[in-house]
N, C-alpha and C positions, 0 to 999 in steps of 0.2 A: 179197580180198587187201588188206590197208592197203599205203598207200604205204610207210609206216616197214616194214612187212614186206617188201614188196617189196624196197627200198633193201636191208635187210641179205642175203635172199638174194643179192641182185645181187653186192655186197660179198664176199659170203662165196665166191661163184662165182669173181669176179673173184681173191681172193687164193691159189685153189686151181689156176689155170693158169699157165701160164707167159706173161711178157706177151708174147713174141711171138704165140702161139697166141692170146691174147684179141685183140689188136689184128688179126689177120689175122679174128675169127669176127664182132668190130665193124665191119669194113671191109664184109666181107658181109651182116650184118644192114643197113649203110645202102644199101649195093645193092638189097636185098629190099626196103628202105621206099619208096626211089626210084621201083623199078618197081610198088608197090603205088599211088604216087601216082599214076601213069598210068593204072593199071587202074584202079584205082577214080574219078577224076575222067572217064576219058571214057566207060566204061560204067554207073558208079553200082555201088553196093556189092552188091545182090544180082545183079546180071547179071556182074558181073566174079568171075573163080574164081580159086581159089590156082593154078590150072595156068596161066593166061593168066599171073598174075605168077612162078611158076616158070621158065615157059618165056622168059621175059625176063630171066633171069638164069643162066641153064643148069643149072637144078635141076631135078629131080627133084620131085613133091610131098612125097614123103617126105624130102628134103634140107629142102624149106622148112620141113614141120613140125618137125625139129629146131629150127632158129630162132625160130619161132612155133607153140605148139603149138595153133591153130585161125585159123579166119579172122577171130573176132572179137577173137583178140588181136591180130592183124593188124592192123584196123581201129583199136583204141585206141591202137597204137603209133604208125600212123600220124597220128592225129588230134591225139594228146598231141605230137609232132614238131612237126607245124605252129603248135600254140600255143607251146610253146618257142624254136622259131626266131623266129615274129612278135615276140613279148614281149623277147625276147636285144636282136634288133637296131634294135629302136626304144624300147624302156621303156616302153610302154602297158601301162598296169594295173597299174603297181609304183611308180608315184610318187603323189604327192598333189595335190590340190586341181588349180589353173592347169597347174601340170607333168605331169600326169596327161594332162590333156587336149591339151595338147602333144605327148604321146607320142601319143595317138588319132590326131592329123592324120599325124603318123611313119608308124604304122600304115596310112592310107590311102594315104599316097604309095610305102609300101614294096610295098603288095598290089598296086600296078600293073608292079613289076618280075617277078612269080609269079602269072601268070595260071592256072597248072595246078591251083594249090594251091587260088588262087580259087574257080576250077570244082569243085574237089573239095569244098570246104564248100559251096558254092551246093545241089551234087547231094545231096550227104549229109543236108545240114540240114535239104533237103526229104523226102527217104526218109523219115527220122528223126522223122517227124511222125505216124507209123505207131507204135504203143504197142508193136506185136512186135518194132519192129527193134533190132538190138541196140545199136546207137548212141542210143535213144531216150534213157535216162535221163543217158548224158553229156552231150547236148545240152540238157536240161533242167537240169540241174547249172551247165553254163555259162555259160548264159543269166543263171541266178540269181545266178549271182556276179560277170557283165559288169555287169549291173544293178543289181547292191549295188555294186561297186566305181564303178561311174560316179556314182551316186546319193551316196554320200560325197563325191565330189570335186566336186560341184554345191552338196551342202550346204556344204563347205568355202567355194567362191566367194560363198555366200548369206551366210555370217557375216564376210567379209571385203567386203563391199558389192559384189561384183563381178558377183553372178547381175541379171539387170532383174528390176523390181518383177513382180510376179504370175507369175512361172515358178515353177512347183513344182520342186524338184531332183529328185525321183521321174520326174515328166514328162518333164522333158528328158533322162534318163536315157536311159527308153524310148524316146525319140524319136530320139535320139541311133545306138541300136542297130538301130532300124529305117531309119534315114535311112543309115548303112552297107551295111545288107544289102541293100537295095534297089539301092543306087549300083553295089554288085560287080555283081548280077544284070544292068543296063542298061552296064554297062560291059564285059561280057563278050559283049553283043551286039553292042554296037557302041562300041568302045573309043574311037576317033575324035573322038566328038560327046561324051564324059563324062571330065570332070576331078575323079575322085574328092577329091582333098586340098581341092581348090580351094571343092567344093562342101560338106566337114566346114568349112572354116575359114568360110565363109560363115551355116552354120547357128549355129555358136559365137558368133559376132562379132554375131549377131543377138541372141543371148541371155543375153551378158554384156556387159560394159564394156571388156572385153580385144582387144589385137591377138595374130593368132594368124598 
């Protein structure tokens, strides 16, 4: 189902329900996603079960499946919500040029406040290297999009003379993605010794002429 189709279906469903009923349904869905965050980040996607998620919110598996038709749909909703919340809070990946990169620094700062979601991302992105994993294509698309978006930002810096000589925008983008992912793992292992936003700032200031 395309994003447009999904939106249309959601809107049609929304119009067909009383407002109070819809609000209660959305609240229940949010509780389910919160529980899924906890289960998948602790146990991983394969080991974490729908029963584990349902138990956390006081539902039967049948009740859970009323809101999400299967485990794959629940996983996609969890990942989508994580990305939407991160981008909306920091502006990362929606601005351009230098402002987009400043948003990335804010994203690294925001991530220090959500260790459970960072753990979820790390666990699932590792699991999803298996081509048979249901999130495999999601992470492929996500990495391609993030690298492309960051490359455009570094391209803009190069045009403005803000990228240091000899730095290829595509290489800088790939290195920044790798840095952020690697920092997240190190931070989860020992968050007292890792300052994620400071490390991202140090990298960006090393390859650009700007202050972050």
